[in-house]
C-alpha positions in Angstrom: 69.1 -103.3 -86.6 66.7 -103.7 -89.5 68.1 -102.8 -93.0 66.5 -102.3 -96.3 63.0 -103.8 -96.0 63.4 -105.9 -92.8 61.1 -105.4 -89.8 61.2 -106.4 -86.1 58.5 -108.7 -84.8 57.5 -110.8 -81.9 56.5 -114.5 -82.3 52.9 -115.0 -81.4 52.3 -118.7 -82.2 54.3 -121.6 -83.5 52.5 -123.4 -86.4 54.8 -126.4 -86.9 57.2 -127.3 -89.7 59.3 -124.2 -89.2 56.4 -121.8 -89.6 55.3 -119.1 -87.1 52.8 -116.3 -86.7 54.8 -113.1 -86.1 53.3 -109.7 -85.1 55.5 -107.1 -86.8 56.2 -103.5 -85.8 54.6 -102.2 -89.0 51.2 -103.6 -87.8 51.0 -106.7 -90.0 50.8 -110.2 -88.7 52.9 -112.4 -91.0 53.2 -116.1 -91.5 57.0 -116.6 -91.3 59.2 -119.5 -91.9 62.6 -120.3 -90.5 65.2 -121.1 -93.1 66.3 -124.7 -93.1 69.9 -123.9 -92.3 68.8 -121.9 -89.2 66.4 -124.4 -87.7 68.9 -126.4 -85.8 71.0 -123.4 -84.6 68.3 -121.2 -83.0 65.4 -122.5 -81.0 62.5 -119.9 -81.4 59.5 -119.9 -79.0 56.5 -117.6 -78.4 57.5 -114.2 -77.1 60.9 -114.1 -78.8 61.9 -110.9 -80.7 63.0 -111.7 -84.3 64.0 -109.9 -87.4 61.7 -110.6 -90.4 62.4 -110.1 -94.1 59.1 -109.8 -95.9 58.7 -111.6 -99.2 58.7 -109.6 -102.4 55.3 -111.1 -103.4 52.7 -111.2 -100.5 55.1 -109.2 -98.3 52.2 -108.1 -96.0 51.3 -111.7 -95.4 54.5 -113.8 -95.5 58.1 -113.5 -94.6 61.3 -115.2 -93.5 62.8 -115.1 -90.0 66.5 -114.2 -90.5 67.7 -113.4 -86.9 66.7 -114.0 -83.3 67.5 -111.3 -80.8 69.1 -112.4 -77.4 67.6 -111.3 -74.1 70.0 -108.5 -73.7 69.4 -107.2 -77.2 65.6 -107.4 -76.7 65.9 -105.4 -73.5 67.9 -102.8 -75.3 65.3 -102.6 -78.1 62.6 -102.1 -75.5 64.5 -99.3 -73.7 65.1 -97.5 -77.0 61.4 -97.8 -78.0 62.0 -99.8 -81.2 59.2 -102.2 -80.2 56.2 -99.9 -80.7 53.6 -102.4 -82.0 50.6 -100.7 -83.7 
């Protein structure tokens, strides 16, 4: 679950070089990057549900992907209505 300033989002488009366009639950579309140490461990494609940590500066525009939800976790989030995109 999101803590502090983290938000849930869905990947809309892959941009290349570890960057992706993510539609977040708070209504913002952010350009997010995958941290270098996570790139090889999790393969992220369009339609995946991810946890985004917005940047301190330009937080409405940019952020970091810190976690990818599994299929079972994504289904649970949908059933509990955590994925209400504005």
